[in-house]
N, C-alpha and C positions, 0 to 999 in steps of 0.2 A: 441651119446649124443646130446641133444638139448640144446643150450645155447642162452639166451637172448630172449626166446619166451614168458615166463610166464609174463602175464600182470594181470590186475585185473580179478578176478573171482567173479561173482555175483550169489547168490542163491536167486531167486525171487519166490514168491507165488502171483499169480494174480487171484483174485476172478473171477470166471466165465471162466477162461482160463486154470488154472493149475499151476504146479510147473516147474520152468525153471532154468537152469544153463547157464550162459553166460561166455564165455572165450574171452578175448581180446588179440590180437596179439601185441607184443611189441618187435619184432625182426627185422632182416634184411631179405628182400626179394626183388627180382627183379620185381615181378608182383603179383597181387592178388592170382593167382593160386598157386604160390610157398608158399605164406603165409598160404593159406588154407591147403596145403599139410603138412606144418610144424605143424600147429595146430592139424590137424587130427592125425599125428604121436604122438604128445605130449599127446593128449587125450587118444589115444590107449594105450600108455605106462602106463597110470594111472591104467589100469586094472579094470575100473569101467564101468558097463553097463549103457549106457544112452539111452534115447528114440531117436526118429527120429529128425533130424536137422530141425529147424524151421527158415525160412528166412523171417519172417514177424515181424513187431513190434507189441507190445501188443494191441494198438488201432485197427490195422487191424485184429488181431485175434478175438477181442471182437466184431467187426462189421461184421465178416464173410467175409472179403475181402481177395482176393489172393495177392494183392499188393496195 
């Protein structure tokens, strides 16, 4: 059971880029990798198929930049 992980969840539609779901971590973790692992487990438990993870902001996506 995951406790204290759920933070804001945003559903965004960005013209020219697509639809996105953002999950924010609001739990306890010793490092970023642990926080990511907890979020991955939380999202997996939702049983919803999502697209590929995007690690860029919307401006970078729209400008075609990797970072």
